[in-house]
N, C-alpha and C positions, 0 to 999 in steps of 0.2 A: 440170257445166258441158261449153260445147263447148269444142273447139280447132277453130284453120283453119291452112293451112301460107299463110306469106304473103313473099314475095321482096321484098328489098332493088332500088334501081335497078339500071340494066346498068351503071353506072357504075361500082361497088361490086361486083359480080356475088356480095355474100354474101345467104344464105339465114339466112331467121332462123323460127324459129315465136311463135306468138302465141296466146294463150287470151281465148275471150271473157268476158266475165261479164256475166252478167243475175244480176238482182236484182228479185226477184218483188215484185209490192203485189197486193192482194187476189186472189192468182191468175196475174195476167197479168203476164205478163214485160217486162222493161222494158231496153231496149238500151242498153249506155252503152259507153264506150272501152274499151277491151286496151291493155294493155303487151306489148309487144315487144321482145326484148333479140334483139342479135346473138351469135346461138350460139357460132361460133371466139372469143369474146372472155372473157377472167376475169373472176371475179365481181368485182373487185376494179376492173376497166377499164370496166363495163357502166354503160351511160347508157340509162336508161328512155325509150320514144319512145311517145307518147301518138296512137294511129289511130283514126280512127273507120273503124267497120263500114261504113256507107251513108247515104248521103243519106234522109232522110226527110221525108213528108209530112205536115204535124201539120195537121189539120181545126179549124176556128173557128168557135162560138159567139156572135155577139157582144149581147148584151142592151140595149135600151134601153125602160123605162120597159114592160118586162113581155113587150117584142117582141124577136121575133130580124128586126135590123137589119145595113142595113149602112153603116156612116158615114164619113163625109170624117172624120176624125180630128183634124183640125187645125181644123173646122170646130167643134168641141165648145171649150163655154164652162163656165164656174161663175157667171157671172154671172146674176142670175133677173130677167132682160129682156124674158123669150118666147123662141119659139126661131126666129125669124126668118132668123138667118144660117145656121142648124143644116144644112148639105148630106147629107141621107138619098140614099142610090145605091138603097137596096132594103128592102123589107119585106115577111115573109115571112109567107103565110095558117099557117105552119108551130110547131109550139110549137118551144121548146129543146128536149125531153125527146122526139122526132121525129127532130130531127140526132140527137139525142146516139143513138139507137134505130141509127140510118142507118150512123154509125160505128162501133158497137160489129158492126153485120153485117159490117161491111165491114172488121174487125180492124185499125182505127186506133186506135194508142195515142197517147197524150202531145197531147190534142187545148186545145185553151183556151176556157175560156166565160170572157167578158170582162163584167162588167156595165159598162157606160156610167153608172155614174152608181146606186148602192148603194140605191137606194127600194125599198118593202119588195114590189113587181111584179117588180121585176130579183131579188130574191134568190130568192121566192121560187119562178119560172120555172129558177132557176141549181140552186136545190134539186134541182128535178123532173128536169134534165139528168145531175145525179150520180146521184142515185137509178137511172134508167135507164142508166147505164153505169161503178156502182163501180170506182173503180180506175183508169177510162180516159181520165177526164181532170183536167186542174188548174184551178185554177180565181183569178181577178182583179177585183180594181174594189172600191174600199174597206176592202182586207184591212190588219188589225193585229193586235197582240199579245194584243187583250183577242177577238176575233173569230176569229181563223185556226185554232183547234182544233178550232170548230165547223165549218168547211166539212169539214177531216178527217175527220171523225166521219160528214158528213153523204156520204163516198163518196169525195171531192177525192183525187186521186193526190198533189197539192202547191196549194200558195198560190201566186200571182203575186204580187209589192211592188214598186210603184215610191214613191209620191209619201209613203207612211208613214215609209221611210227615208230619202229625200232630201226633204227639209222644209224648208222658209223657204230654199230654194237651195243647199244643203247640204246632205251627208251626214251623216246620225244614226245612229254608229254604236252607241251606246247601244240606241236602237229596233230595227237589225237585230242584236245580239248579245241581245235580249228574246225579239224572231221565233224566231232559231235556238235560245233554252233552251226555248220552249213546243213548234214544232214539228218540232224538229230541222234539223241542214243539209237532211238528205236530204230534207225535202220541202219544201224553198223553193226556188221562183225567181223570180229578183232580175229585172224589168223594167229594161233600159237601150237604151231607146228615146231616139231621141237626133235632134238638127237642128243643121247645118251654124251651126257660127257663129266666125268668124273663121277661115278656113279647117279647124276642126277638129270636130268631131262633140263636140256640148256634150249633159246626159241633161238630159233634159224632164220634166216631173212635173205633175201637174193638169189632166187630159185636156192634158197635152201643150200648154199655154199656157204656161209657168213654165220658165224657163232655170235650169238650176244651173250649179255654179263646177266641174263633174264634168265631166271630157273623157276620152272612149274612148280608152285606147292599151291598151299592156302589162301595164305596170305595175298600171294601174287592175284591168285584167280578172284579173290573176293577186289582187291582193289580195284583189275578194271571191269570186272562186269560195273563197275559205274558207271562206266563210260562204253557200254557196247550191252546189242539185244540178245546176241550171240554167239558161243565161240568156235572158231572150226579147227580143228587140232588133225594134223596129220602124223604119224608116227613113222618120221622121213626113212629108222634104219628099217622098217620091213615094205614101206612104201614099194609098189609095184612090181614087190618082187616076188607075189602070191608064197609068203611063207608062212602065213598066219600071223594072226592079231597080233601086239603088245599087248597083253593082257595087264599086265604091273602100270601101262600109260592109260587103259581106260579105266581101271579102278582106282586111282588116282586123282580122272576125271569125275568121276559117279559120286567118289566123295567128298570132292572139295568142292566144283563148280556149281553156285549159286543159280545162276542160268542157263538156259538152252545151252548142250555144247555136240555137238556133231566130231564123232571118230570116222577117220578115214586111215589105212593101208591092212595090208596083207589078208584080206578077206578072200579064201578061194571056197567056200562052202557055206550051207544053210547053218551047222555045225560051226561056222565060227559066228555068226549074227548071235547065235544064242548065248556063244560066252561074252560077247558083247551085254549081250543084255546081261548074263549073270553078274560078269566082273564090275559094268558100272551100275549094278543094284536095278535096271531098267530107267535110268537119267540120262542115257548116251546113246543116241542118233549116230546110225551107219552108214556110212558112204561104202559103195561097191565101183572098182575102175576095173581092172583089168583082166580082174577073172566071171567077167560077163561075156555071155555068148554072145551081146550084139559088140562088142570089144574085140573078141578072140578071142575069147577064154570059153571054159566048162560049162559055166554055174547059167543056168538057165535063169532070163533075164525074168518071164514068167513068172518062175518059182519062187523068185526075190518079192516080186509084186505081190502075189501068193501070203506071203510071209509076213511082211507087210499089213496087209488086210486084217490077218488072223490075229496079229496086237492089237489093233484097233477093236475088232471086234472081243476081244477079251476084257477092255474097258468096258466096254458098253456092258458087258453081263454081268460086273461087280457090282 
C-alpha cells in the first residue's frame, strides 16, 4: 500500500495524510478513491473525505456485428427494419483483440468493450479482446444475471449493465441485487448514460432510445453506489458528434458521485480532457472515441496516452 501527502486548501492551512488504496485484479492494479482525514482533529470529530488520485483516459472498443466501429449512439435502434438510419463514423480493419493488445502495451486499465448488439459475431470479438488483455477491460452490451459471470471468467474485470437493471423505463432493484449476488459489487459497473429531459438528466436504455423515470442527482448516485464499483456515463446528446463535452453533466458527476465514474461524449481535443478535469474537479475519468486518429478522427491517440501519463505523474509529485 502506497502513501502520499496531500494538503488542504490555503484557506484552511490544514495538512493531512492519505493512503492510496490499490486493489489487484488478475495481477493488474486498479486505482480507486483514497480516504483522507485532517490529522489535527480527534477521532470522534473526523469526517472522511474522498479524493480521486488522478484523471485517467479510459480507452474503448465498440463492436457492431463483430467489427470495431464508431457509431453515433443515438442512431442505434432495436427496430428490425434495416440500418439505413444508422450513422457510422468509422469502421476499423483491426480486430477487437488488436486494440486490446495496444491498450495493454500502453498500460491503459479499465477500458470498455461495448457490444452494440450482442450478436454471436460481436460476442466472439469481445471474448477475443478479453483474452488478449485479461483483467484490463470491462465489457457491456446484453449483460444480465445469467451471462455476467461468463464474461468475468473470460477475463473481464467488470461487467457493464444498463437495460437489464433499468427495465421498461424503471429501475428493477431485484435484478440489480441479482447481479450483485452473481458477480459481486466489486465487479459491477452501472451505465447511467443519459439525455436531457425537462431540464434534468434522465437515464436512457435500449441503445439510448428509451427514457427511464430515473434522473441523475446526488440521491440516486449515492443509492446506486452501494451496488456498484463504478459508473459509466455517456452524454448521449453529444456522444459521437464531436461537438464538445457536456460540462454541466461532468460537473454533476464530479460533485455527487461517491465512486469512480467515467464520462464519455464529445471529446475532440486535449483541451476537452482538461475541461473534464476542471469541471469534474479531478474526480471524473474520460473516454475518447470517434475523435481519435485510430478511429478515423484528428486527435492523436499517442497524445492522449501522453496526457494520461502526465496526470499520473502529477499525482506522484504531490
